[in-house]
BANUZA-89650 format. One record per residue: residue in one letter; x, y, z of N, C-alpha, C in turn. Coordinates in pm, whole numbers, plus 50000, padded with zeros to 5 digits. Each point is the difference from the previous one (the first is absolute). Layout:
N
AXYZXYZXYZ
...
***
This chain:
311
M488756037682089498475003049979499445003650101
D499275011650036499305001450106498434992049999
L499245003150109498924992250015498915003549893
D499905012549973498995004449905500084993949868
A501355001149951500634996849866499474983649998
R500204994250087499794984050001498434997849989
I499255008750076498514998850006499815003849857
A500355010449933499475003149850500454989249901
K501084995550036500334986949903499114990850009
L499544993750113499204988950017498675005349965
K499495012750029498615003149954499865001949861
E501104999949889499694998149868499824987249968
R500754990550068499514987649956498824992050065
F499495006450126498974995350077499085012950026
P499285005449925499145011450016499224997950088
A499414990150041499014996450117500765000950121
G501255000950014500534997050133499755012050073
E499854997150130499655010050119501415004050046
R500135012250068501485004250028500284991150119
Q499084996350084500344992050123500764987049968
V499504994149894500314986349949501445003749910
L500005010549925501035003549927501375003250102
E499725007050102501135002250089500394987150074
H499144989950011500514987950058500934989949881
A499385004349886500904994049894501235005349979
C500175013150031501305006349961501124997450131
K499514992350098500914995150107500734989649947
M499584992049912500784987949962501365004049918
P500834991150015501565001549961499955002749838
T499164993049930500015002849857498915002949923
L499855006149889499035004649923499034984449965
A500834990649976499324988549944499074994750134
D500694999950108499204995750107498675010150021
A500295012049994498815008550012498724996849903
V500654995749866499184998149897499164986850034
E500634989950031499334987050031499065001950129
Y500505007950083499125003450107498425006149969
L500245008849911498835006249944499334993149909
K500474989349924499384993349904499044991850077
S500594994950126499184990350086498775008450053
I499635013649995499065006050032499225005049898
Y500455006749911499385006549871500234993049856
G500514988950015500174990249877501195005849920
N500184996749868500965004449910500155015249979
P501075005249975500165014849982499405004849886
V499445012249987499225004149905500585000549846
S499174995449926500685002549850498865009549928
Q499064999450032499035010449964499375008750105
P500315012049995499395006750136498495001250003
S499584999149890498445001650008499174987350083
A500874986250004499434989050050500065002750188
W500635012850025500265002050147499065011650020
A498875002249920499195012950032499484997650150
Q499464989050026499414998950131501094992350099
P500415008150082501124994750099499584990350088
L500674990750032499674991850103499765006550142
K498884994350074499975004850123500414990650111
I501135004050085500554993850102499645006650138
D499484990050087499435004250121501054997450113
T500485009750056501015001050085499555002050141
E498745002650004499315007150137499734988850084
S500224997450118499504990750128498425001749992
E499504989150069498824999150010499415009050104
A500785003950097499655009850093499865014649944
K500855002049915500105011849922498785002549904
K499534986549939498765001449925498865001650062
K499754994050114498765003450083500175012550062
A501145008050042499725013250048499835009949898
R500664998449869499445007049881498645000249971
A499334987250013498724999249962499135004950104
R500235002250118499385006750100500025013649997
A501205006849945500145014949995499135002749885
V499824993249868499355002649907498414996849992
E499594993050099498794994550012499035011950025
P498904999849932499035011150003499144999250134
P499735011850057499454999950131498744991450011
R499764993950092498614991750019498945010850019
V498854995849948498725007250032499464997350138
K499745009850077499704999250141498554991650017
Q499704988950058498714992949996499575002750135
N498514997849991499115001750138500414987450071
F500485001650126500164990450082498984995050074
A499674984949987498974996350091500444987850079
A499705003050132500714991550111499214985049998
D498945000849947499164987349987500594990049899
T500525004249919500694991849882501594999050013
Y500735007450098501245000850015500714987750009
K501014994549911500674987850018499284988649989
I498615000349933499424986449998500224995149881
K500125005149878500374994049867501194999949995
E500584987549927501364998349954500515009449888
C501115004750020500705009349883500744990449898
K499935002849878500444990849897501735001650000
N500415012150045501375004050009500624992250117
K500664989649962500504993450127501365007150045
A500675008349945501245007850028499505010750112
G498945004250019499495008550091499595014249929
C499225007250060499765013649952499145006950119
N499745013049957499325007650108498414998349942
C499344989150040498754999249961499164995750130
D498644998149969499144995850121499844984250009
G500574993549890499914986350016501284992950066
Y499704987450040501224995350075500874990749903
H501234999350044501104996549907500604983450060
H499644999250127500504988150066499044995750134
E500264989450063499064996350110499925007650116
F501265008050015500135008250116499115013949985
E499575000849885499325012749968498394996549994
R499744989249965498564995849967499115002050132
R498865007849930498935000250118498724994249964
R499364992250069498864991949968498825011249995
N499094997149918498785010650001499314997950118
P499755013250069499084994250111498664998649991
A499705005549855498114996449999499984983449928
K501274992249982499854986549968500564990850101
Y501005005150065500384991250117500105006950133
R499614995350114499515005450097501104995950113
Y500775010350020500955000850101500435013050083
S500594997750114500145013850085501485007549988
E500155009250064500895008249984501334993450077
I499494988250091501294996450084500854990949917
P501494999950014500754991449944499964987650029
C500154989549896499994986050025501154996550069
P499764991450121501214997350061500994989749939
N499354993149894501164991149908500545009649910
V499685013749976500935005949908500805010650056
F499365006550110500675010050060500764995750114
K501204999250008501054994850099501155007950035
G499655013450043501085009550029500285007549863
G498974997949921500045007749871499204990449894
W499695006849881499294993749919500724990649933
K499554984649981500594989449930499334997249887
A500274990749925499104995249867498694994650067
P498815005049914498854998450016499494982449979
A501074993349927499724986849989500244990450130
L500505006650111500154992650105498794997750080
C499065005649966498434999150057499324986649916
A499734989550063499444988649942498585003349935
K499165010750062498755002549959499985006749882
G500835007549957500415007049867498725011650014
D499395000949883499175011950001498864999850075
S499584988050060498904999350099500355004750130
C501245003650028500395002450144499355014250037
G499635001350136499215011550039500665010250037
H501674999249982500725011750054500815004949858
S500635010250044500765008149862501224992749982
H500474998549878501324992649957501085011049969
T499695010149960501015007949954499785017150057
V501045006250001499915013850048498705007649958
N499975000449870499015004349904498624998050055
E499794985350034498844995950053499505005450128
A500975002350087500075004550131499565015450000
S500845008649921500045014249988498785005649925
Y499744993049900498675005149916498874992950033
H499654992350105498954995550035498895010250027
P498924996749982498845014150011499895001650159
R500474991650093499955005650124501305009250042
T501154996049945501115009450019500475010649935
Y499545000449863500255006349890499725016250037
K501155007849998499645015450064499555001150127
T500724993450109499465002050130501195004050090
K501294999349947500955004750090500995011249913
K500845006050062500765011749928501284991549950
C500515007949912501094994249912501325005750077
N500764992150048501295006450070500915005949882
K500134992949904501065003349899499515015549914
Y498655000150004499415013749942500365012050091
E499944997050157500455009450079501495004349987
Q500744991149959501295002349996500455003249842
G498985001249925500395003749834500544989449927
K499874987950039500704987349931499024991549923
C498765001750021499144989649929500045001049844
H500044990549943500045002649847498984992249937
Y498774994050095498894993449932499075011249959
G499875010850055499195013849930498344994550054
D499304999849867498534997950032499954985950026
R500624990049979500104985450020500324995550133
C500405008750101500384997650130498584995950060
A500084989650099498884996150093499805005350104
F500985010950019499755007350145499665016349967
I499695006950103499585013449982501195010649990
H499805006049898501055011449976499545014650039
G500225001450111499725012950071498465000650045
S499835012750044498405001850076499075002549876
N500465005449877499435003149881499794989149918
D500314987450007500064991849910498814998049905
P499725002149894498814998049922499404984849982
I501244992649982499634986049952499184993450138
A500935002650138499444995750113498495006250027
A499845012549972498565005650022498964992949898
A500434995449885498864996449924499874984050027
W501114994050049499734986250053499114999250115
R500145008550087499215001950119498425000049960
R499975012149904498355002649950499574987049952
K500574990849903499554988249957499764990250101
Q500914998650093499564989050110498805006650067
E499915013350037498885002750086498674998549926
D499945001649849498884999449919499594985049984
M501124991250002499614984250017499574998550117
M500435005050119499594995350139498615007350054
R499465009049930498935008950042498764991149969
P498994997350101499064990449958499135008049923
K499174990049908499095006249906498745003850084
P499145010349946498815002350052499034989550014
I499244995350118499124991149988498575003249992
K499284994349931498695004249969499114995850123
T499115009150010498794996950123499384985749977
E499744996149885499154988149980501104987250050
D501355001249972500754990450036500464997950150
M499555010750083500394999750115498974991850093
K498754996149925499204991850081500294983949984
V500104994650107500604986349996499004991850081
N499484988749947499054991950076500954987150031
L500194998750138500804988650020499384987349977
S498715001650020499284985449965500284996449868
S500015008349880500064995949872501444995649971
M500995000750082501354996849995500024982150041
V498994996450073499904986150036499484991149906
P500694992249928499514990949879498694991050059
S499354997949889498864988550044500764987149982
Y499224987550051500704987750003499974995449853
R499275006249906499914993749857501465004849948
Q500265012450026501315006749939501304991950097
E499925000650105501264995350093499684985349979
V500604992049912500064987549980501074991950113
S501155008550015501224993750049499895004850169
S498785004350044499945003750136499904988850094
S500685000250121500044988750099498624999450066
L499255011649996498685000250086498964993249929
S499154996150066498754993649953499185008949917
P499214998649927499095009049921499215008850096
S499224994050088499305005550097500575011450091
A501404998850002500575011050089500155013949909
W499675000049889500095011649921498395004349983
T499184993750052498535004749979499165000950128
F500755010650068499385003650141498965012749977
E498724998150021499285012349973499175000750119
P500335011650095499425002650125498455001049985
R499304994050070498274998650010499715009050123
S498995009149975499455005450082499144993050103
E500215003250145499094993250097500634986050023
N501234998749970500674986450021501265002150122
P499854995150079501144998850107501304997149952
L500274997149866501464995049945500425012149936
E499115011349972500345009949902501455007050051
E500165002750108501205007750047501334989949990
I499634986450024501184989349967500395001849849
N498875000449909500074999149853500995012549964
L499335010750043500905012449967501604999950049
K500374995350099501115000150031500824988449937
M499484988049957500684992149918500225004949862
Q499055007649944499985005049878501065013050008
K500395006050088501005011049997501364993150035
R499944988150058501224993350024500654994049854
I498804994949928500434993749872500635009249891
E499525013050021500155011449905501725003750057
E500155001550131501265001550026501044989549954
L499794987750020500884989749953500125002049850
Y499055002249916500165002549852501045010549991
L499705010450079500915014049962501394996350025
K500224990650089501544994550041500564994249906
T499104993749915500904991549859500225009349909
L499535011249993500275010449889501445008250036
C500515001249857501305009350003500155011950079
S500595000850092500185014950085500555010149902
I500315000949875500475007449916498895004949909
C499384992249947498705004749884498594997450067
F500034990950085498654995350077499064994849881
Q500504994249904499044994349880500544986549978
R500884995050013500514987549968500394990850115
E499984990150016500274989550100501574999050013
K500444996950125501424999850028500374985749941
G501224999349960500384988349920501634997250009
V500615012150056501524997550011500345005350121
A500974992350082500625004450125501505003249968
L500345008450092501415005749987500754991350122
V501274996949946501064995250091500995010050030
P500455000650147499454991350120499055006850081
C499525013349955498885006750104498484992649982
G499754993149887498844993150017498735007249943
H499905014349967498865006649965499624996749840
M498494999150010499824994949874499135012149910
F500204998549874499165009849904499684994049885
C499345004449910499614994749868501155002149926
E500264988549909501024998849903500465013249907
E498825004749956500205011449892500495011350075
C499565004650132500405012150072501474997250026
I500394988850065501414999950046501004999049878
N499614996749877500815000249881500115014349963
Q499115011150034500125010449929500565011150095
T500694994950104500665008750116501585002049951
Y500665011150030501005003849941501284993950085
T499514996950112501144996450109499974984350044
A500764994950062500404987450047499565001450153
V499035009950047499685000750130498634997550030
C499574992850120498764998550041499075011749998
P498875001349945499065015850013499595000050158
V500094989950045499254999650158501135002350099
C501194992250010500895001150113501255006749936
R500175002149901501245007149932501344992449993
R499514986350030501464991649997500104993749859
D501494998349975500514994749866499364984350008
F499434998649872499324987149985501064991849881
T500384987150031500844993849913499374990749892
N498774996450038499214992249905498514999750025
K499334995649903498555000149986499504986550001
V498954995750070499544988549978498354999249998
I499564993349880498624998649971499214992550107
V499005005650052499144990750107498564999649950
Y499294990750063498654996949969499095001350104
L499195006650016499035000150112498854994049988
***
């Protein structure tokens, strides 16, 4: 009896049988062995054909073939507008990984530059001949340096500032999400530059705001409770026809200069309260916390810590 005849005979007793399974059963030495093998899969042979109207579904595909078939029939994704400000900041719920703007593991994660102040310089505890695990840095999210390649590449000071070598070779697969410039006519790089220029362009100053009276910036002794100077030191009033008038004016000017030195050199509104280590330059706490970089605004040196001081 040939193979097709054996398959037809088994198909009569097991209508739900698939050809691949029936072929395997036909290789057995006797019909009884084939029937017992098929009974272990499909149950008892059919007595009423109507009971087998819904054939059993046996999955013989491997997991790799299932994933490949799912990708082949997956509907095309709708193209979304890419935003560099929020790229890889939120966690993606798909742990298996997908082509989205969220991060799937710690090596992709990027801290929000508007919430965490860090520079584009790689952290020496994480970058050792290559990017290592961000958990190697004991400071965690409070560190002032970049912990992943996304934090360094998509930092506001480095994003779209260098040419993409892979794009020149025709091998860049990041497309609009690439952090580097794609050719001389890259529209995303041009839009990013315009945005940065608008943010850095100084706002017009009104004429009335340009009038500054330095004397008004010196607090009175009633307001300056914590001043180390005696109350009389703040109440110099030059008198006409007095030989000490010139001395009083000089002392008044000197007091104003000393008070201005206590103000933050960034905003000139709040008093200095934070010193950077190791350079020692001082600023107010609000201004130094709003900077994007871990670099001193005065000497451009990297600072490793901030210390609160009391003048």
